[in-house]
C-alpha angles and dihedrals in degrees: 000000000000124000099232142011097246132113116274134172115247122195110224094186136251131310148158116245129227130210089259098039123156133174114224116195101182142044087266133038090262093107110042140139130196112238099177094104087069093052115105113200089198090059106031092163095060111134122218135191109225122213131178125201102218140167123200119201137182135045094292088066110020120045110236095011111135097190127101120292106254143153116218123189117178100171148014117210124198118196115193110229099184123061116260110266094225 
């Protein structure tokens, strides 16, 4: 459970990207984001922290909320952890 139905950043961890990288945020492909534009073929071992800016609404997520259960994601942020190879 979350304490409010506002947007918050959530750290999903660190990862290396691939030329065909996607982020999937649900059990299906319903919520997905292409990440390949951040992939650098000259530095394929680059490590990134991945964050999503997400809001959860409804009683399944927020105690006392009477709205509809929903997951809202308005951005994905990749923060390069390793220096650029160039």
